[in-house]
C-alpha positions as semicolon CSV with decimal commas, in nm:
position;residue;x (nm);y (nm);z (nm)
1;M;-2,280;-3,719;-1,695
2;S;-2,266;-3,338;-1,676
3;M;-2,376;-3,214;-1,335
4;N;-2,620;-2,926;-1,301
5;Y;-2,476;-2,767;-0,989
6;Q;-2,723;-2,479;-0,999
7;Q;-2,986;-2,702;-0,842
8;Y;-2,764;-2,771;-0,542
9;L;-2,631;-2,425;-0,469
10;S;-2,777;-2,187;-0,211
11;K;-2,995;-1,922;-0,374
12;T;-2,886;-1,678;-0,104
13;A;-2,516;-1,734;-0,170
14;M;-2,563;-1,726;-0,546
15;G;-2,742;-1,394;-0,518
16;L;-2,445;-1,221;-0,353
17;E;-2,243;-0,985;-0,569
18;P;-1,866;-1,048;-0,586
19;S;-1,654;-0,796;-0,398
20;G;-1,590;-0,485;-0,606
21;I;-1,265;-0,437;-0,416
22;R;-1,117;-0,773;-0,509
23;K;-1,206;-0,734;-0,875
24;F;-0,969;-0,441;-0,930
25;F;-0,708;-0,574;-0,688
26;D;-0,686;-0,906;-0,874
27;L;-0,664;-0,725;-1,209
28;A;-0,387;-0,498;-1,081
29;A;-0,193;-0,798;-0,948
30;S;-0,169;-0,936;-1,302
31;M;-0,003;-0,618;-1,434
32;E;0,349;-0,479;-1,393
33;D;0,446;-0,139;-1,251
34;V;0,106;-0,086;-1,092
35;I;0,070;0,140;-0,789
36;S;-0,217;0,004;-0,585
37;L;-0,429;0,246;-0,387
38;G;-0,696;-0,019;-0,377
39;V;-0,678;-0,263;-0,088
40;G;-0,705;-0,127;0,265
41;E;-0,399;-0,284;0,419
42;P;-0,120;-0,114;0,615
43;D;0,215;-0,109;0,436
44;F;0,384;-0,138;0,775
45;V;0,507;-0,477;0,894
46;T;0,369;-0,594;1,229
47;P;0,596;-0,449;1,501
48;W;0,883;-0,683;1,584
49;N;0,800;-0,722;1,954
50;I;0,459;-0,865;1,858
51;R;0,607;-1,106;1,603
52;E;0,878;-1,212;1,846
53;Y;0,625;-1,285;2,121
54;A;0,421;-1,506;1,886
55;I;0,734;-1,688;1,767
56;E;0,837;-1,759;2,124
57;A;0,487;-1,884;2,202
58;L;0,511;-2,126;1,910
59;Q;0,856;-2,241;2,018
60;D;0,725;-2,292;2,371
61;G;0,453;-2,524;2,243
62;F;0,143;-2,305;2,260
63;T;-0,027;-2,505;1,985
64;S;-0,342;-2,643;2,148
65;Y;-0,697;-2,511;2,150
66;T;-0,793;-2,225;2,375
67;A;-1,133;-2,160;2,527
68;N;-1,390;-2,082;2,259
69;A;-1,395;-1,717;2,356
70;G;-1,014;-1,699;2,348
71;L;-0,733;-1,696;2,599
72;L;-0,855;-1,543;2,923
73;E;-0,527;-1,353;2,947
74;L;-0,592;-1,192;2,610
75;R;-0,954;-1,117;2,693
76;Q;-0,835;-0,945;3,009
77;E;-0,594;-0,732;2,805
78;I;-0,878;-0,646;2,565
79;S;-1,095;-0,548;2,860
80;N;-0,815;-0,330;2,999
81;Y;-0,753;-0,175;2,656
82;L;-1,118;-0,083;2,595
83;N;-1,142;0,071;2,940
84;R;-0,812;0,256;2,916
85;R;-0,851;0,388;2,561
86;F;-1,226;0,430;2,516
87;N;-1,379;0,439;2,863
88;V;-1,599;0,130;2,824
89;D;-1,592;-0,147;3,081
90;Y;-1,643;-0,509;2,970
91;R;-1,580;-0,817;3,181
92;A;-1,313;-1,041;3,031
93;E;-1,482;-1,358;3,156
94;D;-1,820;-1,329;2,985
95;Q;-1,838;-1,013;2,772
96;V;-1,548;-1,052;2,527
97;I;-1,481;-1,295;2,239
98;V;-1,160;-1,320;2,037
99;T;-1,250;-1,383;1,671
100;V;-1,081;-1,464;1,343
101;G;-1,083;-1,104;1,221
102;A;-1,331;-0,825;1,282
103;S;-1,542;-0,949;0,988
104;Q;-1,615;-1,266;1,181
105;S;-1,719;-1,055;1,478
106;I;-1,977;-0,881;1,260
107;D;-2,092;-1,216;1,123
108;L;-2,137;-1,351;1,477
109;A;-2,324;-1,038;1,579
110;F;-2,576;-1,062;1,297
111;R;-2,625;-1,436;1,331
112;S;-2,691;-1,396;1,701
113;I;-2,953;-1,120;1,680
114;L;-3,135;-1,159;1,346
115;N;-3,444;-1,358;1,264
116;P;-3,565;-1,399;0,904
117;G;-3,689;-1,065;0,773
118;D;-3,533;-0,847;1,043
119;E;-3,396;-0,526;0,895
120;V;-3,055;-0,371;0,959
121;L;-2,978;-0,013;0,856
122;I;-2,649;0,009;0,665
123;I;-2,510;0,361;0,636
124;E;-2,367;0,402;0,286
125;P;-2,117;0,428;0,133
126;A;-2,030;0,117;0,334
127;F;-1,774;-0,161;0,346
128;V;-1,867;-0,430;0,097
129;S;-1,928;-0,713;0,342
130;Y;-2,192;-0,551;0,562
131;S;-2,499;-0,609;0,347
132;A;-2,380;-0,957;0,251
133;L;-2,338;-1,061;0,615
134;V;-2,686;-0,933;0,701
135;T;-2,830;-1,131;0,408
136;L;-2,642;-1,449;0,501
137;A;-2,782;-1,421;0,854
138;G;-3,137;-1,409;0,715
139;G;-3,182;-1,037;0,761
140;V;-3,262;-0,759;0,518
141;P;-3,005;-0,481;0,467
142;I;-3,159;-0,136;0,429
143;Q;-2,932;0,123;0,272
144;V;-2,924;0,472;0,422
145;E;-2,743;0,692;0,172
146;T;-2,518;0,980;0,277
147;N;-2,351;1,237;0,053
148;A;-2,048;1,460;0,029
149;S;-2,235;1,781;0,112
150;N;-2,194;1,714;0,485
151;G;-1,890;1,488;0,470
152;F;-2,089;1,165;0,433
153;K;-2,228;1,193;0,785
154;V;-2,564;1,030;0,854
155;T;-2,828;1,245;1,022
156;P;-3,089;1,137;1,278
157;E;-3,358;1,239;1,028
158;Q;-3,220;0,999;0,767
159;L;-3,229;0,716;1,018
160;E;-3,583;0,804;1,122
161;D;-3,697;0,793;0,760
162;A;-3,547;0,445;0,711
163;I;-3,678;0,281;1,030
164;T;-3,977;0,047;1,005
165;D;-4,144;-0,192;1,245
166;K;-3,899;-0,458;1,117
167;T;-3,584;-0,263;1,200
168;K;-3,377;-0,436;1,465
169;A;-3,031;-0,282;1,441
170;I;-2,803;-0,020;1,289
171;L;-2,457;-0,101;1,158
172;L;-2,233;0,191;1,248
173;C;-1,876;0,227;1,120
174;T;-1,667;0,520;1,242
175;P;-1,411;0,604;1,118
176;N;-1,577;0,488;0,800
177;N;-1,456;0,267;0,520
178;P;-1,454;0,394;0,241
179;T;-1,503;0,765;0,317
180;G;-1,285;0,805;0,627
181;T;-1,569;0,999;0,791
182;S;-1,541;1,008;1,169
183;L;-1,835;1,096;1,393
184;N;-1,777;1,299;1,707
185;K;-1,942;1,245;2,045
186;L;-2,218;1,500;1,979
187;E;-2,309;1,334;1,648
188;L;-2,308;0,989;1,809
189;T;-2,531;1,116;2,088
190;A;-2,785;1,233;1,828
191;I;-2,785;0,885;1,675
192;A;-2,820;0,735;2,023
193;S;-3,146;0,921;2,077
194;V;-3,291;0,753;1,767
195;V;-3,163;0,414;1,881
196;E;-3,326;0,451;2,222
197;K;-3,651;0,591;2,081
198;H;-3,699;0,289;1,853
199;D;-3,554;0,027;2,091
200;L;-3,274;-0,080;1,854
201;L;-2,935;-0,248;1,881
202;V;-2,615;-0,110;1,728
203;V;-2,331;-0,313;1,580
204;S;-2,044;-0,064;1,605
205;D;-1,747;-0,143;1,381
206;E;-1,456;0,039;1,543
207;I;-1,169;-0,133;1,362
208;Y;-1,020;0,209;1,268
209;A;-1,048;0,356;1,619
210;E;-0,669;0,391;1,653
211;L;-0,651;0,580;1,324
212;T;-0,841;0,897;1,416
213;Y;-0,666;1,224;1,341
214;D;-0,842;1,549;1,423
215;Q;-1,055;1,463;1,725
216;E;-1,065;1,210;2,006
217;F;-1,235;0,884;1,913
218;S;-1,558;0,805;2,096
219;S;-1,677;0,446;2,123
220;F;-2,053;0,420;2,073
221;A;-2,089;0,208;2,387
222;S;-1,953;0,503;2,590
223;I;-2,249;0,721;2,491
224;P;-2,498;0,739;2,783
225;G;-2,761;0,465;2,756
226;M;-2,588;0,282;2,470
227;Y;-2,371;0,031;2,658
228;E;-2,662;-0,211;2,692
229;R;-2,755;-0,170;2,323
230;T;-2,412;-0,196;2,160
231;I;-2,208;-0,480;2,015
232;T;-1,858;-0,335;1,991
233;V;-1,641;-0,474;1,711
234;N;-1,268;-0,411;1,692
235;G;-0,945;-0,590;1,613
236;F;-0,574;-0,577;1,540
237;S;-0,561;-0,558;1,160
238;K;-0,553;-0,184;1,096
239;G;-0,414;0,004;1,394
240;F;-0,158;-0,263;1,485
241;A;-0,068;-0,359;1,123
242;M;-0,172;-0,722;1,179
243;T;-0,399;-0,790;0,880
244;G;-0,266;-1,138;0,802
245;W;-0,297;-1,246;1,163
246;R;-0,676;-1,241;1,125
247;L;-0,750;-1,147;1,483
248;G;-1,050;-0,944;1,592
249;F;-1,266;-0,919;1,899
250;L;-1,613;-0,818;2,004
251;A;-1,754;-0,701;2,333
252;A;-2,118;-0,691;2,430
253;P;-2,367;-0,754;2,711
254;Q;-2,332;-1,103;2,856
255;E;-2,671;-1,222;2,728
256;L;-2,563;-1,155;2,368
257;I;-2,214;-1,299;2,417
258;H;-2,365;-1,624;2,548
259;V;-2,542;-1,684;2,217
260;M;-2,241;-1,579;2,010
261;V;-2,015;-1,826;2,191
262;K;-2,259;-2,107;2,108
263;I;-2,238;-2,020;1,737
264;Y;-1,860;-1,992;1,761
265;Q;-1,835;-2,338;1,918
266;Y;-1,992;-2,498;1,614
267;T;-1,823;-2,291;1,344
268;T;-1,467;-2,204;1,445
269;M;-1,370;-2,345;1,787
270;C;-1,120;-2,065;1,859
271;A;-0,866;-1,829;1,704
272;P;-0,508;-1,965;1,660
273;T;-0,337;-1,984;1,997
274;M;0,009;-1,854;1,912
275;L;-0,144;-1,556;1,734
276;Q;-0,354;-1,477;2,039
277;M;-0,029;-1,471;2,235
278;G;0,109;-1,212;1,994
279;A;-0,203;-1,003;2,044
280;I;-0,137;-0,995;2,419
281;E;0,197;-0,830;2,349
282;A;0,032;-0,592;2,102
283;L;-0,203;-0,456;2,368
284;R;0,056;-0,446;2,644
285;N;0,361;-0,294;2,479
286;S;0,290;-0,151;2,133
287;S;0,121;0,185;2,191
288;M;0,430;0,381;2,081
289;Q;0,453;0,190;1,750
290;V;0,081;0,240;1,689
291;E;0,115;0,615;1,748
292;K;0,409;0,639;1,506
293;M;0,204;0,467;1,237
294;R;-0,093;0,695;1,306
295;Q;0,122;1,006;1,267
296;N;0,261;0,871;0,940
297;Y;-0,089;0,810;0,806
298;W;-0,188;1,163;0,915
299;R;0,091;1,314;0,705
300;R;-0,002;1,096;0,407
301;R;-0,368;1,192;0,442
302;N;-0,288;1,560;0,429
303;F;-0,066;1,519;0,123
304;T;-0,318;1,300;-0,060
305;V;-0,616;1,530;0,001
306;Q;-0,416;1,837;-0,101
307;S;-0,289;1,663;-0,416
308;L;-0,631;1,540;-0,527
309;N;-0,792;1,880;-0,483
310;K;-0,504;2,040;-0,671
311;I;-0,553;1,817;-0,976
312;G;-0,925;1,885;-0,981
313;L;-1,079;1,591;-0,793
314;E;-1,285;1,743;-0,513
315;C;-1,207;1,558;-0,190
316;H;-1,320;1,622;0,168
317;T;-1,066;1,570;0,446
318;P;-1,144;1,240;0,620
319;G;-1,128;1,228;0,997
320;G;-0,989;0,876;1,023
321;A;-0,897;0,540;0,870
322;F;-0,657;0,550;0,570
323;Y;-0,888;0,627;0,279
324;V;-0,994;0,929;0,079
325;F;-1,310;0,935;-0,131
326;P;-1,270;1,197;-0,405
327;S;-1,542;1,286;-0,654
328;I;-1,481;1,202;-1,021
329;Q;-1,820;1,334;-1,136
330;Q;-1,665;1,624;-1,324
331;T;-1,497;1,379;-1,565
332;G;-1,833;1,254;-1,696
333;L;-1,724;0,894;-1,639
334;S;-1,884;0,638;-1,415
335;S;-1,682;0,514;-1,120
336;E;-1,605;0,185;-1,294
337;E;-1,512;0,356;-1,620
338;F;-1,278;0,592;-1,438
339;A;-1,112;0,315;-1,235
340;A;-1,072;0,086;-1,537
341;G;-0,926;0,365;-1,752
342;L;-0,687;0,478;-1,479
343;L;-0,557;0,125;-1,437
344;Q;-0,516;0,062;-1,809
345;E;-0,367;0,400;-1,903
346;E;-0,167;0,501;-1,596
347;K;-0,135;0,177;-1,397
348;V;-0,289;0,311;-1,077
349;A;-0,541;0,086;-0,903
350;V;-0,829;0,243;-0,711
351;V;-1,170;0,108;-0,614
352;P;-1,482;0,243;-0,790
353;G;-1,717;0,407;-0,543
354;N;-2,020;0,202;-0,647
355;A;-1,853;-0,103;-0,491
356;F;-1,965;0,050;-0,160
357;G;-2,329;0,099;-0,258
358;P;-2,529;0,321;-0,496
359;S;-2,438;0,639;-0,308
360;G;-2,073;0,573;-0,389
361;E;-2,129;0,623;-0,762
362;G;-1,934;0,923;-0,887
363;Y;-1,647;0,863;-0,642
364;I;-1,340;0,643;-0,607
365;R;-1,172;0,509;-0,297
366;C;-0,799;0,565;-0,268
367;S;-0,602;0,412;0,017
368;Y;-0,300;0,605;0,142
369;A;-0,165;0,301;0,327
370;T;0,147;0,305;0,110
371;S;0,468;0,506;0,105
372;I;0,461;0,880;0,042
373;E;0,683;0,822;-0,262
374;Q;0,429;0,581;-0,410
375;I;0,145;0,820;-0,331
376;E;0,328;1,110;-0,497
377;T;0,387;0,904;-0,813
378;A;0,024;0,789;-0,812
379;M;-0,101;1,148;-0,781
380;N;0,112;1,250;-1,080
381;R;-0,030;0,964;-1,283
382;I;-0,387;1,049;-1,184
383;G;-0,320;1,408;-1,285
384;R;-0,204;1,295;-1,629
385;Y;-0,513;1,078;-1,661
386;I;-0,741;1,374;-1,581
387;E;-0,560;1,580;-1,845
388;S;-0,609;1,304;-2,103
389;I;-0,981;1,291;-2,025
390;E;-1,010;1,667;-2,070
391;K;-0,824;1,652;-2,403
392;R;-1,059;1,381;-2,529
393;K;-1,356;1,596;-2,428
394;T;-1,214;1,891;-2,622
395;K;-1,169;1,684;-2,938
396;T;-1,529;1,566;-2,930
């Protein structure tokens, strides 16, 4: 008998769109000689001292469960790190949770605060998982579109226009994925006034905090009055080059953490123990390696932005992360058409901007988390592709 699985599947899950990032990454993986500027993953290997510490932990038999919230020793290091680097003070015992990646932190945050129908403002262009995680938690994602005219920075007026009596929280990501936009303390303070006025919470995704280039990073919880309203999300994937370790963390007021730990107990138990041990070493003794990687990304950013503008793709200079978000509107192609053509004709993989929401249409996301030699070759190929588009326009 042929099964009709449609009747068994969750309508919510079925309604989710597949990731626009993975689509082009999977296609590029099936081709030869492709330069991928698609997936946001450091090309650096995790620093050796971190790997060695985790290996020794495994050899020493650290293979059992930890507390649900994670090793207390690691939570203490996270507490010290947040205080030392970003001037926010969280208690290790009851205000920090170690998670399986920062994405799980965001999932826990939404599941702990949302009731059916609650609205969350998502500032777009935005990372592909945000709206999906709000939906899976029973909430309603509300897109707040930004644009290139002011560097994709959201204004208090835009937030005010989007807020309703159902709005419960704002998802804030700075530095931003995909635009690289980084908000300074003054801009965050303006957002904070809106948050306080409407009695909202903020889920602040700060996974790229270590990769800020032109100004000092400000954690949203450090803004006056926002500590009590903020769920701080961070992790080891980007700044510490530990993507495959899948280790993140969140910090928040104890009342919120208490509910999150309950959810975590039933869904995950805890993050892998030996990997948590490696994270202890990362926070204690890896600041020099992190700074070297940051400086390398800074040089790549400058080269990439300069190259894109030179070949005719207007691109603002991002303040952080390892992405640029150039406009391809002058080509007359949609984001998907441009990305598909570039991959087929020049074997360069980028992500179409509409993968990050409607406001991303007319742009592409390029990651410069690869060698400068690869970036230089990719820029030459993109330049050839632009020339071929212009020639086709002339013929028609």
